[in-house]
C-alpha positions, 0 to 999 in steps of 0.5 A: 123492165122485164125483170120487174113483176108485171102488173095490169091497169083496168080502167072502169070501162073495161080498157086494159093496160099490161105493164111491169110493177114499180113502188110497193107490189099490191093493189089499188084503186081511184079515178084516173087523171093525168098531168102534162108537167115535164118536172116536179113529180115530187111536189105533184106526188105530194099534193094533197089534191090528189089523195084518192086519184091514180095519176098518169104522168105524161111525161115521158121519163119520170123518176131521173132526178130522184126525190129530196126530202125538202121538195114535199109539199106535204107529210108524204104522197098522197097519190092513190096509185101512179102511172109511168111510160118509162120509169127510172130507179136510176138518177142522176141529181147529186143533191137527191136522197134516194131513188123514186122507186125506194121512195115509192116503197117506203109511201107505199105507192103502188104503181105501174111503168112500160104503159102507153100513156100516149094512148091512155091519156087520149083515151081519157081525153075522149071518155072522160075521168072514171075509176081505175085499179093497178094490181101487182098482185093478181092478173085475175080481170074478175077479181079486178073488176069486182073491187073495181065495181066498189070504188065510190065515184069521185063525184059527191066525195068529202075527202078533205078530212082525210088530209086535213092537219089534226090540230091547229099549228102555226108558220111564221113570225109571231111578230108578223104584220098580219095574221092569217087564219087558213083552214086546212083543206089539203093546204101545200106547203109552198102555200104557206111558204107564200104567204110567212114571205109577205110578213104574213103569221099563218094558223092553220086550222082542221077543215071542219074548225068553226068561224068562231074558234078561228076568230078567237085568234083574232086573225086579219084576214082569211084563206081557204085552202087547195085539197080533194073531193067535191065541193058539194059534199062540203056544206060546213066549209059552205057555211063557215065560209059565210061567216067569214063573209059576213066579218067581212075581213078580208079573203083568199081563196085557191082551187077547192077554196075558190070552189067553195067560195063561190058556194058560198054566194049561191054559184054551183060546181060541177065535175069536169069531163077531165078535169085540168092537171098540169104546168103549163095551163094558159090563163087570161087576167080579165083586169088587166089584159095579161096572160099567165101560164099556170099550175093547175090541179082540179077536177070540178069547177064553178058554174059559168052560167051561175056567175053571168047571171051574178055578174052584179054581185061576181066579177070574173077576173081570169078564165082558162085560154084552152076551155074559157071556164072559170078561172078567178072571181072577185065579190064586189060586195065583199074583200074576198077573191080566189082562182082556181088555178095554183098561183103558187105553182111548186112546181110550175112558173110563178107567174101568177104570184102576184095575187099573194101580194094582192091578198097582202093589199087588201090586208093593208088597206082593210088595216088602215080602215080600223 
């Protein structure tokens, strides 16, 4: 590892970690966060919800099984930077197309290895999410501090517009049972696949598409996708969601879509201390009493206090068993529900994929009433 160029990780609070360069040589900034998953790094790196973030992988070995094009959740890497403990250029999986180093270089991702990620994660858990900078081209801390100070905070950032599709596109058979209009705030391919597998044709629309334009396609239901950034900076999406609710067509939201739905019914969101990211977060389904091991990736949440005050309008359906944060809601007066976590997983366990079946059941019931 010593043959690699040296690299530095500088946190906003002045903490410095030294290591060696991986990926592209350069300098990058973003909010630092960590993912506790032990596998699925390529799906994680291509999840648009990570846009603008420097990602710490807590699993000790990263890169050991290479990369495959079919395992991407978008058109390419979305993370702003990567921090790992042990980086493997050699990979053992025969099906892999390339090494992770080759892929990171091609995708322009700047990273650092040789970092004590256990100490780093404990620091983030204690001090909270903050901005950071990785550089493999300079070790001048004064230069790096100046650039880091110019990096905007994640709070208040509207990032969905940076990762959404430029033009609408359709996935699935045109003869499918149901037509779903999906607002793309940073949608994962696996979400679309989960809907297509359930006899839906999905038309994915850019984040700022109007309700009226989507209605021209005559959808049976709507979907609000995951994505990056602060939901408090997305009034345009909140207004569209209010119109969807007024139409009384079935609506399902995941992650950022969950937060947008909450804001559309006057439930505020807040910046979490360090968020939830990984494949092993326990969630309780309050409707069934069953536990689920879930895949999660979010740094914002919906206000539990406001939801308690709105219990006549909103049912809490899921809670996080680690910290009791709100993980799912269902509107009592509308055909609408959402979850904070990722039922499609990819990577992660499939405990919660039944939620797509519940959405299809909602569509079926709505169709019988027409």
